[in-house]
N, C-alpha and C positions, 0 to 999 in steps of 0.2 A: 574798665577792662579787668576781667577776672584772672588774667595770666594763664588761662587754659589754651593749650595748643590745639586749634580746631582740626587741623590736618591729622594730628595723632589720634584724636577721637574718632574721626571718620575712618582712618586706617584700622583702628582696632574693632570697628564694626563690620569689616569685611570678612566673611567667612572663608575658610580655607578648606580644601577637601584633598585627602590623600587616598588614592585607589591603589590597593596592593593586589598582587596575584593576577595581574592581567597577562594575557598571552602575548608573547613577543610580537606575533603577527598583527595583532590588533594595534599594538603601540606603533608599529611600522606603518600601518594604514593610516592611523591618526597623523603621523608626521608627514606622510606623503600628501594627504588631504590638506593639512595645514600649509605646506609649501605651495600646493596648487592654488590655494586661496590667498597666499601672501601673508599668512599669520604664523605666529609662533605655534607650537603644540598645545601650550597652555591656553592661548587665545582661542584655538580652534576647539579645545575641549569645552571651554566657556560657552562658545557659540553653540555647539551641539546641545549643551545642557539647557540654554536659554531657548533654543528653538523647540526642543522637545518638551520641556517642562515650563516654560514661560507662558506668557500671555497667549490666548488662542489667536490663530491667524485671523486677519480681517474678514475673510469670507465666513468663517465659522461664527465670529462675532456678529456679523451682519445677519445671518440666518437666525441666531438666537433672538436678536432684536427685532427682526421681522415677525417672528413667531409669538412675541409679547403682546398682550393686549393693551390698547391705548388707554392710558389713565391720565386724565387731566380735569380741569374744572367742569367740563361738561358732564362727566360721569358723576361727579358729586352733586350736580344739579338735576340728575335724573335723565339727562339726554344720553341715550345709549348709541347714538351715531358714531361711527368711527371714520377716521380718515387714513388713507394709506401712508405708510412711511416712505419717504423719498430720499435717496442717497445721491450725493453728487457723482 
């Protein structure tokens, strides 16, 4: 064991964000939305950022994957036939 506190390392890798100059009405809306969703204002803020900036929704990802050409061993052997992509 190296004596390094893993929790401390993980905690130090978590980014923090301070947003200044927000309109009080916007902050009030955030707090109301957070209460409605059973979360703190900070957790609601995090959820909004993750939703807007995080991974694309499953439907968007599905559309991108469906538009991609199929590439597998058949292509490398010269067989240009393709199979439809099926999702559960």
